[in-house]
C-alpha positions, 0 to 999 in steps of 0.5 A: 159059775159057767152053769150059774146057780146049778154049779152050787146046787143039785138040779136032780134033787126034785125040791131044788129043781122045783125051787129054781124053776119057780124063779127061772121059768116064765111063771106069772111072776118070777125073780124079775119082780125084784127089779121093781124094788130097785126102780122104786128106790133109784132116781130116773137117771140110774134106772136104765143101767140098773135094769140092764146090769141086774138083768145080765146078772140074773140071766147069768145066775139062772141060765149060766154064764155061757147063755148070758155071754151068748145073748150079749154077743148076739146083741152086740153083733146085731148092733154092729150089723145095724150100723153097717147095714144102715151105711150100706142102705144109705149108699144104695139109696134103698133099704131093700138089700141091706134088710134082706141080708139082715134077715138072712144073718139073724135067722141063720143064727136063730134056727140052729138054736132049736137043736141046743139044750142047756146040759145042766137042766135035766129034761130040757127038750130041743126047741125049749131054748128058743121058745121058752128061754127068750131066743125067739123074742130076741130074734124078732126084736133084732129084726125089728131093730135092723129094719129101723136101722135100714130105713134110717129111723135109728142110728146105731153109730150115734146111738146108745148101746145101753139103750139097745141092750136093755131093749133086747134083754129087759127081763120081765118080757125077755122070754115070751114078750109081749113085744114092744117097738124099740122107740116105744120101749125106750120112751117108757123107760126114760119116763117110768118114774113118772108112773110109779104110783100106788094106783099103778102098783095096785093094778100091777099086783092085780095082773100078777095075781090074775096070771098066777091064778091062770098058772094054778088052773093050768097046773091043777086042772090040766097039767097034773091030771091029764099030762103028768101021767105021761111024764115031764111034759112041760112045755111040749108034752113029748111024753103024751105025744109018744103015746098019743098014737095008741089012745082012743080017738075020743081021748085024743080029741079031748087032749087036743082041746086041752092043748089049746087051753093049756097054751092059752092059760100059759101064754096069757098068764105069763103076759099078765105077770109080765105086764104086772111086773112092768107096771110096778116099774112104771113101764107100760107094755102092749096088751097081748090077749083080748077076749080071745075066745070071743073070736068068731072067725080065724082072722079075728082070732089072730087079732086077739091072740098074742096081739104084740106078735101079730103086730110085729108080723104085720109090720115087718112081713105083711105090709112090706110085702104088699098087705091087702094091696097086692097078692094078699093070699101070698102075703098071708101065707108068708106071714104064717110060714115065718110064724111056723118057722119061728115056732118050730124048725121042722118042715112038715109041721111048719108047712101044715100050720101055714097052709091050715091057717092061710086056707082058713083065712082065705075061705073065711074072707070069701064066705064073708064077702059072699054074704056081705054082697047079698046083705047089701042087695037085701037078696032073698037068699040072705033074708032066708039065711038070716031068718034061719039064723045061718048068718048074722045071728047069735047061732052063726056066731056060736058056730064060728067060735066052735070052728075057730076053737077046733081049728086052733086045737088041731094047730096045737097038735102040730105045733107042740108035737116036735117029734112027730108033727102031730101025725100019729094023734091026728090019724087017731082023731080022724080014724085013720089008724 
């Protein structure tokens, strides 16, 4: 039972592996949907223990006892750490140093997990455990909780351990979010039975169907024809990147676009499914994607893409460092540097991701400020540029969308190529080899 369901079935059998993956992997809807049945049948007072212990059981069955025990052990450590750091912060009269220690401890536990794989799952790649088995979002929820403890907004000593554990491992959003604050999630769980209705269930089923449709498009229009020929490419497309340095430049550009679309369909499809399953239980979660491809600049894109993660980065990093009030450029760089570190534990890829996005946001802000000043003065330069459709026009907005699309496609080349940081493919795309 140490390896869960894999102790009883042969994971090398393609049929068995496919069946298990459909239930295990973060598709639009998976085995966690069964939790909605229990919530519908149970009284409100039993919902929390049911969700908690059913979640632990499902983690143990599909990812093994060792994985489930490691997750629970890490959660208990964070709970204890929150209690100790809160007491330390009270004695110091400031949360600054306790919070810094909490960040060091949690991230020190997280980063080595990039190197781990589950040995009983054939083809698992380094980094998959963190990004696609829940450890990434477990980390940001832990940091959020410690921040609330250090600031005196949560009291672990007099708190409910079960409430904290359910927040950390709630199954529908465990693997890839959306992220939700500790207070908001607990308020939703405590009153979820009030929102179990046919109308919410209908909308939840619609979101699940939408997510499933995105997953089908992803597999049949992108994954199967373009990435499958290079081997088992879910989730990081390692086989494709190994061959990318030998492909024609035009094909590399097409594949870069597909990497971006692939990421969008996967993450937004998963979000639709997670939000739909939660709605079946009467639990509302934040919207994670909002008309993403309508973004006309990079800052607007990040306000539309994985919104809940962006909210966490703003609340836990950007604003505490000073936000827009001081050293804005350094604060933006810090946000993207941590975002890069959180996504992949290789230095050059994270550095490229952070510098690319920070430079784009600073340049975009300067460009918009330049034209804003001339628009306010109704200068001749602005009137001429507006007349030719270079600013504040349909054409300029379309150009902005194209720039954002290309910039993020280049980012995806770096993000998903964990072995080479995207360098061989980028060299082919820009004619350097």
